[in-house]
C-alpha positions in Angstrom: 85.0 116.8 113.6 88.1 115.2 115.1 89.4 118.6 116.2 86.1 119.7 117.8 85.9 116.4 119.6 89.4 116.8 121.1 88.6 120.3 122.2 85.3 119.3 123.8 87.1 116.5 125.6 89.9 118.7 126.9 87.5 121.4 128.1 85.5 119.0 130.4 86.5 119.4 134.1 88.2 116.4 135.6 87.2 115.3 139.1 89.5 113.1 141.1 89.2 112.3 144.8 92.4 111.6 146.6 92.1 110.5 150.2 94.3 112.4 152.6 97.3 110.7 154.2 96.7 109.1 157.6 98.9 111.6 159.3 96.7 114.6 158.2 93.5 112.8 159.1 94.7 112.3 162.7 95.7 115.9 162.9 92.2 117.0 162.0 90.9 115.1 165.0 93.4 116.3 167.6 94.6 119.7 166.4 93.0 122.9 165.4 92.7 124.1 161.8 95.4 126.7 162.5 97.8 124.0 163.6 97.0 121.9 160.6 97.7 124.7 158.2 101.0 125.5 159.9 102.1 121.8 159.6 101.1 121.8 155.9 103.0 124.9 155.1 106.2 123.6 156.8 105.8 120.3 155.0 105.1 121.8 151.5 108.1 124.1 151.8 110.5 121.2 152.5 109.1 118.2 150.6 108.6 117.9 146.9 105.6 116.4 145.4 105.6 112.6 145.6 103.3 109.8 146.6 103.2 111.1 150.2 102.2 114.7 149.5 99.1 116.4 150.9 95.8 117.1 149.0 96.7 120.7 148.0 99.9 119.7 146.4 98.3 116.8 144.7 95.5 119.0 143.4 98.1 121.4 142.1 99.8 118.7 140.2 96.4 117.5 138.8 95.5 121.0 137.7 98.9 121.4 136.0 98.4 118.0 134.3 94.9 118.9 133.1 96.1 122.3 131.8 99.0 120.5 130.0 96.7 117.9 128.5 94.2 120.7 127.4 97.1 122.6 125.7 98.2 119.5 123.9 94.7 118.8 122.7 94.2 122.4 121.5 97.6 122.3 119.7 96.7 119.1 118.0 93.3 120.4 117.0 95.0 123.5 115.6 97.4 121.4 113.6 94.5 119.3 112.2 92.6 122.4 111.2 95.7 123.8 109.6 96.2 120.6 107.6 92.6 120.6 106.5 92.9 124.2 105.4 95.9 123.3 103.2 93.9 120.6 101.4 92.6 121.7 98.0 88.8 122.0 97.8 87.1 119.1 96.1 86.6 119.7 92.4 83.8 118.4 90.3 85.1 116.0 87.6 84.4 117.0 84.1 81.2 115.6 82.7 82.9 114.2 79.6 85.0 111.7 81.5 83.9 108.5 83.2 84.6 108.5 86.9 83.7 104.8 87.6 86.5 102.3 88.1 85.5 100.2 85.1 85.4 101.0 81.4 82.6 100.1 79.1 84.7 97.9 76.9 85.2 94.4 78.2 88.6 93.0 77.2 89.1 89.5 76.0 87.8 87.5 73.1 84.5 85.6 73.2 83.6 83.0 70.7 80.1 81.4 70.9 77.0 82.0 73.0 77.6 83.0 76.6 73.8 83.0 77.1 73.8 79.2 76.7 75.2 78.9 80.2 78.1 76.7 79.3 81.4 78.7 79.3 85.0 77.6 78.9 87.3 80.3 80.1 91.0 80.2 79.0 93.5 82.7 80.5 96.2 83.2 77.9 99.3 85.4 77.4 100.0 86.5 73.8 103.7 86.1 74.4 103.4 82.6 75.9 104.2 79.7 73.6 102.0 77.3 75.7 99.1 79.7 75.3 99.7 79.8 71.6 99.5 76.0 71.4 96.3 75.8 73.4 94.6 78.6 71.4 95.5 77.1 68.0 94.3 73.7 69.1 91.0 74.9 70.3 90.6 77.0 67.1 90.4 73.8 65.1 87.2 72.6 66.8 85.6 75.6 68.5 83.2 76.2 65.5 81.6 72.8 66.3 80.5 74.0 69.8 79.6 77.7 69.4 75.9 77.0 69.3 76.1 75.1 72.6 78.6 77.1 74.6 81.1 79.9 74.6 84.9 80.1 74.6 86.1 83.1 76.5 89.8 84.1 76.2 91.0 86.4 79.0 94.2 88.5 78.6 97.0 87.8 81.0 100.1 90.0 81.1 103.0 87.9 82.2 105.8 90.2 83.5 108.6 88.0 82.5 107.8 88.8 78.9 108.3 92.5 78.8 106.5 92.9 75.5 103.5 91.1 76.7 101.7 94.3 77.8 102.2 95.9 74.3 100.8 92.8 72.5 97.7 92.8 74.7 97.3 96.6 74.2 97.1 96.0 70.4 94.2 93.6 70.9 92.4 96.3 72.9 92.8 98.8 70.1 91.5 96.4 67.5 88.6 95.5 69.7 87.6 99.1 70.1 88.2 100.2 66.5 87.4 97.1 64.4 85.5 94.6 66.6 84.4 92.6 63.6 88.0 91.6 63.1 88.9 90.9 66.7 88.9 87.1 66.4 90.8 87.2 63.1 93.5 89.4 64.8 93.8 87.1 67.8 94.4 84.1 65.5 96.9 86.0 63.3 98.7 87.2 66.4 99.1 83.7 67.8 100.0 82.2 64.4 102.7 84.8 64.0 103.7 84.8 67.7 107.3 83.7 67.3 107.9 87.0 65.5 107.1 88.8 68.8 109.0 86.5 71.3 111.6 87.9 73.7 114.7 87.0 71.7 113.3 88.6 68.5 112.5 92.0 69.9 115.0 92.3 72.8 116.6 95.5 71.5 113.4 97.3 70.4 112.1 100.4 72.2 108.5 100.8 73.2 107.9 103.2 70.4 109.5 100.8 67.8 107.4 98.0 69.1 104.2 100.0 68.8 105.1 101.0 65.3 105.6 97.4 64.2 102.6 95.9 66.0 100.3 98.7 64.6 101.5 97.9 61.1 100.9 94.2 61.6 97.4 94.8 63.0 96.5 97.2 60.2 97.5 94.7 57.6 95.4 92.0 59.2 92.4 94.2 59.3 92.7 95.4 55.8 93.6 92.0 54.3 90.7 90.3 56.2 88.2 92.8 54.8 89.7 93.1 51.4 90.1 96.3 49.5 86.8 96.5 47.6 86.5 99.6 45.4 83.2 101.4 45.4 82.0 104.7 44.0 80.7 107.4 46.3 77.9 109.9 45.5 80.3 112.2 43.6 81.5 109.4 41.4 84.9 109.1 43.1 86.4 105.7 43.6 87.3 104.8 47.2 87.9 101.8 49.4 85.2 100.2 51.4 87.6 100.3 54.4 90.4 102.6 55.3 93.8 101.8 53.8 96.6 100.3 55.9 98.2 103.7 56.7 95.0 105.1 58.0 94.2 102.0 60.1 97.7 102.0 61.5 97.4 105.7 62.4 94.1 105.1 64.3 95.6 102.2 66.2 98.6 104.2 67.3 96.2 106.8 68.7 95.3 104.3 71.4 98.9 102.9 71.9 101.1 106.0 72.1 100.7 108.0 75.3 99.3 111.4 74.5 102.1 113.3 76.2 104.8 111.4 74.2 106.2 112.3 70.7 103.6 111.2 68.2 100.8 111.1 70.7 97.4 111.9 69.4 94.7 111.1 72.0 91.4 109.8 70.6 88.6 111.9 72.1 86.1 109.0 72.3 88.3 107.3 74.8 87.3 109.8 77.5 83.8 108.4 77.7 84.5 104.9 76.4 87.5 104.1 78.7 87.8 106.9 81.2 91.3 107.9 80.1 92.3 111.5 79.3 94.6 113.4 77.0 96.7 114.6 79.9 97.4 111.1 81.3 100.9 109.8 81.5 99.8 106.5 80.0 98.0 105.6 76.8 94.3 105.5 76.1 93.8 101.8 76.7 95.6 101.9 80.1 92.2 101.5 82.0 91.7 98.1 80.2 95.2 97.0 81.3 94.4 97.7 84.9 91.1 95.9 84.5 92.5 92.6 83.2 95.3 92.6 85.8 92.8 93.0 88.6 90.5 90.4 87.1 93.4 87.9 86.8 94.4 88.4 90.4 90.9 88.1 91.7 90.6 84.7 89.9 93.9 83.5 91.3 95.5 82.9 87.9 99.3 82.6 87.7 100.3 80.3 84.9 99.2 80.4 81.3 97.2 78.8 80.0 94.7 78.3 82.8 91.2 76.9 82.0 87.9 77.1 83.8 84.7 75.4 82.9 81.5 77.0 84.3 83.7 78.8 86.8 85.6 75.8 88.1 89.3 75.5 87.4 90.1 72.4 85.3 93.6 71.4 86.5 93.8 68.3 84.3 93.8 70.5 81.1 97.3 70.9 79.7 98.8 72.9 76.8 99.9 69.6 75.4 96.3 68.4 74.8 95.5 67.4 71.3 92.3 67.9 69.4 91.1 64.5 70.4 91.6 65.2 74.1 89.8 68.5 73.9 87.0 66.8 72.0 86.6 64.1 74.8 86.6 66.8 77.5 84.0 69.0 75.9 81.9 66.0 75.0 81.8 65.0 78.7 81.3 68.6 79.9 78.3 69.1 77.6 76.6 65.7 78.0 
């Protein structure tokens, strides 16, 4: 459309009236046409085109300018068409992969009833010691309020803790695979947080960290459920939940990028998250982008940051005790 518009504009005739110089106007009144033409010929042969030229020379310049502009437009249009021709034809995305910019899984941990209308949001980083203190303090009293309100913990990846991303990714995998153990895993992760702090894992590679955190998560899931032996229809004894090795293997499917050694992309992530087996990143990468965008939109920088019913509560501190949290929640719910 741009190319066609340029060509149409260039092909329109340009009309420009230029009044003749006073000397020529006077000649028309006092001399014959033959004399005027003779004067013009002598003048045009000796004087180049400038601001005092006659009409013919001016029109010649205008014609040349119009032709030059038309050529420039035509060349530009041709270049645009050539560039458009080089662009690949739009392809229809595969039907088994989500094309929306949000996955179906909502990251973060929710405790209580969101439908009650009273919501306390806490933005935390799993590698942040201050977030740890706030989470463990609220955990002591949250059960008293779950019938009146909800506590919603949002993931925040702090870039000065390079392992922060990998810790949050492990919560995504547990949420997807074992949602009934999500709250237990968050608590275990914060209780054992010093094990994953910067100085403890400084020399670990990404692959080594994934292996360790997947083992930790698998042990939490299995130990929380218990290994209860049951008999199947064939009389064989089996566990009511997968063993630690199997749980770890499933978690690693979501953590290890599919194109890396050990990668084994989970097919259900195509529909669930919008990721694909040929991606450079792992299966939970769409959730990572989602929490980062959400954090930025809410203007959160430090952790922990708390909101109550959408309003930031600047007076809340990670140093708050159970008593201070109890007083705050009592006033908020009264």
